[in-house]
C-alpha positions as CSV (number, residue, x, y, z in Angstrom):
1,E,-9.6,21.6,17.1
2,T,-8.5,18.5,15.2
3,P,-6.7,15.8,17.2
4,I,-4.0,13.8,15.4
5,W,-2.5,10.3,15.7
6,F,-1.4,7.7,13.1
7,L,-2.3,4.1,12.5
8,R,0.8,1.9,13.1
9,Q,2.7,4.9,14.4
10,A,5.0,2.8,16.5
11,G,6.2,0.6,13.7
12,R,9.0,0.0,11.4
13,H,9.6,3.5,10.1
14,I,11.3,4.5,13.4
15,P,14.9,3.1,13.5
16,E,14.8,2.6,17.3
17,Y,11.9,0.2,16.9
18,F,14.3,-2.5,15.5
19,K,16.5,-2.3,18.6
20,I,13.4,-2.9,20.8
21,R,12.2,-5.6,18.5
22,K,15.5,-7.5,18.7
23,K,15.1,-8.0,22.4
24,E,12.7,-10.9,21.8
25,A,13.3,-13.9,19.6
26,N,9.9,-13.9,18.0
27,F,7.0,-11.5,17.5
28,I,4.5,-13.3,19.7
29,K,6.9,-13.2,22.6
30,F,7.5,-9.5,21.8
31,C,3.7,-8.9,22.0
32,L,3.6,-10.6,25.4
33,N,6.6,-8.7,26.9
34,E,5.2,-5.9,29.1
35,E,8.4,-3.9,29.1
36,L,8.6,-4.0,25.3
37,I,4.9,-3.3,24.8
38,I,5.3,-0.2,26.9
39,E,8.5,0.9,25.2
40,S,7.0,0.4,21.7
41,T,3.8,2.3,22.6
42,Q,5.8,5.2,24.0
43,L,8.3,5.3,21.1
44,P,6.3,7.5,18.6
45,L,5.6,10.0,21.4
46,K,9.4,10.6,21.7
47,Y,9.4,11.7,18.0
48,Y,6.0,13.3,17.5
49,D,3.6,15.6,19.2
50,L,0.6,13.3,19.1
51,D,-2.8,13.4,20.8
52,A,-3.0,9.6,21.4
53,A,-0.9,6.5,21.8
54,I,-2.1,3.1,20.5
55,I,-1.2,0.1,22.6
56,F,1.4,-2.1,20.8
57,S,-0.1,-5.4,20.1
58,D,-1.4,-7.4,17.1
59,I,-4.9,-8.4,16.0
60,L,-3.7,-12.0,15.7
61,M,-3.2,-12.4,19.5
62,I,-6.8,-13.6,19.7
63,P,-6.2,-16.5,17.2
64,W,-3.0,-17.2,19.1
65,A,-4.9,-17.4,22.4
66,M,-7.3,-19.8,20.5
67,N,-4.4,-22.2,20.0
68,R,-4.2,-21.7,16.2
69,N,-0.4,-21.9,16.3
70,V,0.2,-18.3,15.1
71,Q,3.7,-17.5,13.9
72,F,5.3,-14.5,12.3
73,T,8.1,-15.2,9.8
74,K,10.4,-12.4,8.6
75,N,9.4,-11.3,5.0
76,H,6.4,-13.7,5.0
77,G,4.1,-12.2,7.6
78,P,1.8,-14.2,9.8
79,S,0.8,-17.8,9.4
80,M,-1.2,-20.2,11.5
81,K,-2.9,-23.6,11.3
82,P,-5.8,-23.1,8.8
83,M,-9.3,-24.0,10.0
84,I,-11.1,-26.6,7.8
85,P,-14.7,-25.5,7.7
86,G,-17.2,-27.9,9.1
87,E,-14.5,-30.3,10.5
88,T,-12.6,-27.9,12.7
89,K,-13.9,-27.7,16.3
90,I,-14.3,-24.0,17.2
91,L,-12.8,-23.5,20.6
92,K,-15.2,-21.8,22.8
93,N,-15.0,-20.7,26.5
94,I,-11.3,-20.0,26.4
95,C,-10.2,-17.4,28.9
96,I,-8.6,-15.1,26.3
97,V,-8.1,-12.4,28.9
98,S,-5.9,-14.5,31.2
99,K,-3.6,-15.4,28.3
100,L,-3.1,-11.7,27.5
101,E,-2.3,-10.5,31.0
102,P,0.8,-8.6,29.8
103,L,-1.4,-6.5,27.5
104,K,-3.6,-5.6,30.4
105,N,-0.7,-4.7,32.7
106,S,1.0,-2.6,30.0
107,I,-2.2,-0.5,29.5
108,T,-2.5,0.1,33.2
109,Y,1.2,1.2,33.5
110,L,0.9,3.4,30.4
111,R,-2.3,5.1,31.5
112,N,-0.6,6.0,34.8
113,S,2.6,7.2,33.1
114,L,1.4,9.0,30.0
115,P,0.2,12.7,30.2
116,K,-3.5,12.9,31.0
117,S,-4.0,14.8,27.7
118,T,-2.7,11.9,25.7
119,G,-5.4,9.4,24.8
120,L,-4.6,5.7,25.1
121,I,-6.2,3.5,22.4
122,G,-6.9,-0.2,22.9
123,F,-7.9,-2.3,19.9
124,A,-8.9,-5.7,18.4
125,G,-9.5,-7.2,15.0
126,A,-13.1,-7.5,13.8
127,P,-14.6,-11.0,13.5
128,W,-14.6,-11.2,9.7
129,T,-10.9,-10.2,9.5
130,L,-9.8,-12.7,12.1
131,A,-11.9,-15.4,10.4
132,C,-10.1,-14.6,7.2
133,Y,-6.7,-15.3,8.7
134,M,-7.9,-18.3,10.6
135,I,-9.4,-20.0,7.6
136,E,-6.7,-19.2,5.1
137,G,-3.9,-19.7,7.6
138,K,-2.2,-16.6,6.3
139,G,-2.8,-13.3,4.4
140,S,-4.2,-13.6,0.9
141,K,-5.0,-11.5,-2.1
142,D,-8.6,-12.7,-2.4
143,F,-9.4,-14.8,0.7
144,I,-11.0,-17.4,-1.5
145,N,-11.2,-20.1,1.1
146,T,-12.9,-17.8,3.5
147,R,-15.5,-16.7,1.0
148,K,-16.0,-20.3,-0.1
149,A,-16.6,-21.3,3.6
150,L,-19.1,-18.5,3.9
151,W,-21.1,-19.9,1.0
152,S,-20.6,-23.7,1.6
153,S,-20.4,-24.0,5.4
154,H,-22.5,-21.1,6.4
155,K,-23.7,-22.4,9.7
156,W,-20.2,-23.3,10.8
157,F,-18.9,-19.9,9.5
158,M,-21.4,-17.9,11.5
159,E,-20.6,-20.0,14.6
160,L,-17.0,-18.9,14.2
161,I,-18.1,-15.3,13.8
162,E,-20.3,-15.6,17.0
163,T,-17.4,-17.1,18.9
164,L,-15.0,-14.3,17.8
165,I,-17.6,-11.6,18.8
166,I,-17.4,-12.8,22.4
167,Y,-13.6,-13.0,22.5
168,I,-13.2,-9.6,20.9
169,A,-15.7,-8.1,23.4
170,D,-13.7,-9.8,26.2
171,I,-10.4,-8.4,25.1
172,L,-11.8,-4.9,24.5
173,E,-13.5,-4.9,27.9
174,M,-10.2,-6.0,29.5
175,Q,-8.4,-3.1,27.8
176,A,-11.0,-0.6,28.9
177,K,-10.9,-1.7,32.5
178,A,-7.1,-1.6,32.4
179,G,-7.2,2.1,31.5
180,A,-7.7,2.5,27.7
181,D,-9.6,5.7,26.8
182,I,-10.8,4.7,23.3
183,L,-11.3,1.3,21.6
184,M,-10.8,0.5,18.0
185,I,-12.1,-2.4,15.8
186,F,-10.0,-3.1,12.7
187,D,-11.9,-4.8,9.9
188,S,-8.9,-4.8,7.6
189,W,-10.4,-7.3,5.1
190,S,-14.0,-6.0,5.1
191,H,-13.8,-5.3,1.4
192,M,-13.6,-9.0,0.8
193,I,-17.1,-9.6,2.1
194,P,-19.7,-10.4,-0.6
195,N,-22.1,-7.5,-0.6
196,S,-25.2,-9.6,0.3
197,F,-23.4,-10.7,3.5
198,F,-21.9,-7.3,4.6
199,N,-24.6,-6.8,7.1
200,K,-24.2,-10.3,8.6
201,C,-20.4,-10.4,8.6
202,A,-19.4,-6.8,9.3
203,I,-22.2,-4.5,10.6
204,R,-24.1,-6.8,12.9
205,P,-21.0,-8.4,14.6
206,T,-19.6,-4.9,15.3
207,A,-22.9,-3.8,16.7
208,R,-23.0,-6.9,18.9
209,I,-19.6,-6.2,20.2
210,V,-20.6,-2.6,21.1
211,D,-23.8,-3.9,22.7
212,I,-21.9,-6.4,24.8
213,L,-19.4,-3.7,25.9
214,R,-22.3,-1.3,26.9
215,S,-24.0,-4.1,28.8
216,R,-20.8,-4.5,30.8
217,N,-20.8,-0.8,31.6
218,I,-18.0,0.1,29.2
219,S,-19.0,3.5,27.8
220,L,-15.7,4.3,26.0
221,P,-16.0,5.6,22.4
222,V,-15.4,2.9,19.8
223,I,-13.8,3.6,16.4
224,G,-14.7,1.2,13.6
225,F,-12.5,0.7,10.6
226,P,-14.3,-1.0,7.6
227,F,-11.2,-0.8,5.3
228,K,-12.0,-0.2,1.6
229,A,-15.7,-1.1,2.2
230,G,-16.8,1.6,-0.3
231,A,-20.5,2.5,-0.3
232,S,-21.1,-0.1,2.5
233,I,-19.5,2.4,4.8
234,E,-22.7,4.4,4.8
235,K,-24.9,1.7,6.3
236,Y,-22.0,0.7,8.6
237,S,-21.9,4.3,10.0
238,F,-25.6,4.1,10.9
239,E,-26.0,0.6,12.1
240,S,-22.7,-0.7,13.5
241,K,-23.1,1.4,16.7
242,V,-19.6,2.8,16.5
243,D,-18.9,6.4,17.7
244,C,-16.4,7.1,15.0
245,V,-15.8,5.6,11.6
246,A,-12.2,5.4,10.2
247,L,-11.9,6.0,6.5
248,D,-9.3,4.7,4.0
249,W,-7.6,6.9,1.4
250,S,-10.1,6.0,-1.4
251,V,-13.1,7.6,0.3
252,D,-14.2,11.0,-1.0
253,L,-14.6,13.2,2.2
254,N,-17.3,15.3,0.6
255,W,-19.3,12.2,-0.1
256,A,-18.6,11.1,3.5
257,I,-19.9,14.4,5.0
258,M,-23.0,14.1,2.8
259,N,-23.8,10.5,3.4
260,L,-22.4,9.2,6.7
261,N,-24.1,9.3,10.0
262,K,-23.9,12.9,11.2
263,D,-24.0,11.8,14.9
264,I,-20.6,10.1,14.7
265,A,-17.0,11.3,14.2
266,I,-14.8,10.6,11.2
267,Q,-11.1,9.6,11.3
268,G,-8.4,9.2,8.7
269,N,-8.3,9.4,4.9
270,L,-4.7,10.6,4.2
271,D,-2.9,8.1,2.0
272,P,0.2,6.7,3.9
273,A,2.1,6.5,0.6
274,S,2.1,10.3,0.6
275,L,4.5,10.2,3.5
276,I,7.2,8.3,1.5
277,P,8.6,10.7,-1.1
278,S,11.0,13.4,0.1
279,Q,9.7,16.9,-0.3
280,S,6.3,16.2,-1.8
281,I,4.4,19.4,-2.7
282,Y,1.3,17.3,-2.9
283,L,1.5,16.2,0.8
284,R,1.0,19.7,2.2
285,K,-1.8,20.4,-0.3
286,S,-3.5,17.1,0.6
287,V,-3.3,17.7,4.3
288,N,-4.7,21.2,4.0
289,N,-7.4,20.0,1.7
290,I,-8.5,17.4,4.3
291,L,-8.5,20.0,7.0
292,D,-10.5,22.4,4.9
293,I,-13.2,19.9,4.1
294,M,-13.4,18.7,7.7
295,K,-13.3,22.1,9.3
296,D,-15.8,22.4,12.2
297,K,-16.6,18.7,11.9
298,R,-16.0,16.0,14.4
299,F,-12.8,14.8,12.9
300,I,-9.6,13.0,13.9
301,F,-6.7,13.5,11.6
302,N,-5.0,10.2,10.6
303,V,-3.8,8.1,7.7
304,G,-6.2,5.8,5.8
305,H,-4.2,2.7,6.8
306,G,-1.0,2.0,8.7
307,L,2.2,4.0,8.3
308,T,4.6,2.1,5.9
309,P,8.1,1.1,6.9
310,D,9.5,3.4,4.3
311,C,7.6,6.6,5.3
312,K,9.8,9.5,6.4
313,I,9.9,10.8,9.9
314,D,10.3,14.3,8.6
315,N,7.1,13.9,6.6
316,V,5.2,12.7,9.6
317,K,6.5,15.7,11.6
318,E,5.5,18.0,8.7
319,V,1.9,16.7,8.7
320,I,1.7,17.2,12.5
321,K,3.0,20.7,12.2
322,I,0.4,21.6,9.5
323,V,-2.4,20.2,11.6
324,K,-1.2,22.0,14.8
325,K,-0.8,25.2,12.8
326,Y,-4.3,24.9,11.4
327,N,-5.6,24.4,15.0
328,G,-3.8,27.7,15.9
329,K,-1.4,25.8,18.2
330,I,1.8,27.0,16.5
């Protein structure tokens, strides 16, 4: 049987989300408001028959807790004070967990109120991806400053990665102890890593995070998402120590079955853009094709990146229906 949930399932494609969002003046406050975290996390479950809820938060809550002056501006996305490699003092020994108490309390509340059969997913950004935002001070097409820092201020850069490893492990441990059932690590910009550094910046940091969690008696499954990392996903699947690897829409599933670690599960792959057009004949074909290829495999049905604001609720429902039918549930 194939479980199903969606990346960014609680987001801007559901009209009610905007009513919830308007209750706080800014996005950081929104991510620190227990009542609103809970409401947003539960929102997609009102619309959809899903097997998991993912806690409503943002990967940039760690840089926020590191005093990087993180802000979200409408139509511009996130911004923060850029780190100047070499000069910038990397803040260590911050108690990240105490700054994100509302996240912890929300998870505890949700785990007690959601049906036992609904998984609750906690998450964090991966070190490389967080470093990208912290050095650029915003999103970027090529993250040139980050890549430059990797080459020119390597020791400083790796110190930042090491610091983030600890903070990420701390926040994932907190979510696990609060009641999450699954943990996910988003490496959204992993495709920006120069190949010769992929091991050092993506695989090893993820393995370190998993090791730290295991040493703290957190045995929950971890999903790793090396977005658009191409052929590097193969090595990642064997060496990052994750229990499941999430795939973007560009990965050939037949290649994945042949080449990825057979001992771990696979998640994702459907293009979220397929959920935008009304009445697409290709959508049903694509969903059935994914299900056929992954039949009898350890597979979680999902999109290959977050649901877009313009995706259609009816399309999402249609996909869920196809998957449930395939599972013999309808």
